[in-house]
C-alpha positions, 0 to 999 in steps of 0.5 A: 638122354633126359635122365642123364642130363637130370642126373648131371645138373640135379646136384647143381640145382640142389646146391644152388637152392640150399646156398640161396636159402642159407644166405637170404637173410643178408639181402632180404631188406633192400639197402640194408648196410653190411656189417663192418669187418672187425678182422682183416679179410682176404677176398679172391677174385678170378679175372680174365684180363690180358697181360697188359691189363693184368699188370695194371690190375694186379700191380697198381690197382689192387695195392691202391685199393689195399692202401685205402682199405687196410682191413681187406687184402685182395688175391687175384687169380688170372684165368683164360676166358673160355667155356671151361672157365664157366664150367669150372666156376659152376663145378667149384660152386657145388663144392663151395669153393667159388672165388669171392668175386668174378669178372664175368662175361656179360653173356654168362650172367643170366645163367649164374643168376638163374642157378642162384650162384651170385648175389642180386647186388640191387639189394645192397646198400648204395646200389641205387645211388651208384647205378646212375653213374653207368652207361645204360646199355652195359648196366642192363647187361646185369639185369635179370628177372627184376634184379641187378646181379652185377655191375658193369666193369668194362664194355665193348662193341664192334665197329666197322673197320674199312680198308681206306684204299677200297673206300677211296677207289669206290669214290666214298669220302666217308664210310657207308652209314646204312647196311643198304649203302654197304651192300651197294658198295660191295656189289658195285665194286666186287668187294668182300665184307670180312664177316668172321663167321655165322655165330651170333657174335659174328653175324647177329649184327648183320642179321638184324641190319637186314631185318631179322629178329631172333626172339620176341620182345620178351625173349620167350619165343623164337617161332614167328620171329626167327622163322618169320618172313623178315628173318627169312628175307634177311638170311636170304640176303646174306646167303646171296652175298655169300654165293656171289662172293661178297662174304668170305667162304672161310666163314663156315670153317673159321679161317676167314683171317679177318685182320690179315684180310683187311690189310692185305686187300682181301676184304673191304671191311670187317667188324671188330672190337677196339682190340684191333687197335689197342694191342698194337705197338705205337709204330704199328698203330700209326701205320694202321691209321694210314690204311684203315677208316673206322666208323660205327657199325651201320645202325638199323632201327636203332641197333648197331652192333652187339654189346660185349664186356665184363661185369663184376659179380659176387659169389654166393659162396663168399665168406666176406660179403662186406669186403667183396661189396667194398671192392666191387664198388671201388672198381667202378669208381673213376680212378680204377676205371681211368687207369684201365682205360689207358690199357685200352679198356672202355669204362662203364662209368660215364663220369670218366673223361674219355675225350681227352684220350681221343688224340692219343687213341683216336680209335676210342671215339668211334667205339664210345659213340657206338655204345649208344646203339649197341644191342644186348644179346637176349638176357636168358639163362639158356643163351649159350644153347640158343647161340649153339642152335642158331650157329648150327642151323646157319652153317647148314643153311650156308652150306646148302644142307637145308633151305633158309625156310627149313633151317630157320623153322627147325632152329625156332622149334628147338629154341622154343623147346629150350625156352619152355624147359 
């Protein structure tokens, strides 16, 4: 099996090394100005905006950029956000056919940086000045091995969304502010929390809130942390809630139907991103405000919910580096960030005034406030595999195929082997 893996990834590694060497002269000197193109350049960007966001991006923002930068044309290519996209980008890199710019999920960035498929933008002219404009946690999602390999384009996290009538029936004037208060509310009233599943995106906030730790502070070891005493107790707490009916049975099979369950009375609370509100029609949204209460996810030891979002990166395969950098910088300025905010995307530029949209879109406030305590997934190239291991053993634990101690210990061993490779 190991030989097969080596045969598959060796061409990618060799390509990444050669590509990194061939372009190293461009970024060897920090803050070196890029040359101005004498001929018109066409840059290609792959993005995963939804339909409404795409209309603004392709029909408004790109023409505006091209008007301001007549020597640069931008060709957008919309893609579906899935693992196949990640594989396609790596495959195209081996054939030197990557797009110039990629709007990339923040969790993917470390693996692309490790393979040397994207430029460290912190070496580019003007980066030090522009990075002060970003919210800190989204900015850090671009940091890997001492360099910033992208810039934060839009950000998100998950907030706690409560069924308003359940809160009132339980005697709460405001939502629980701690995980202990949340547990007491559901246990005392026989409520169910609509946790969507056991993957890291779905369960890690609850795992942390109950005292669990996935890795050490340097993100290099799972043994002693994932299988440590506090993590064992955290999973036992969640398992007891599951056994007592306070977490949905469908979370092992992926059919929790969290959105529907919150509204039809199955769940007292779910945790979800701002898209729960942003994709609704005005009429539907008005009704939703009458039936739900939104609050930041309960904060424990300085951590709330998991951070999501997309970064902009520049491919090592680009033949238009200066034009690509010009576009990347422009997309993080206030005008495009503001226009995309109106589609529901939360900006990463902290100078964009969001407060004046709170009256029009009240849900935004809770999500923007939640960013202060949002936590990053470990910035490691092997993250997708770590997520798979964590999810696989959590499923075995919750299905009673393994004890909590056995499952977390085996998961920690596998993760450590992965991190050592």
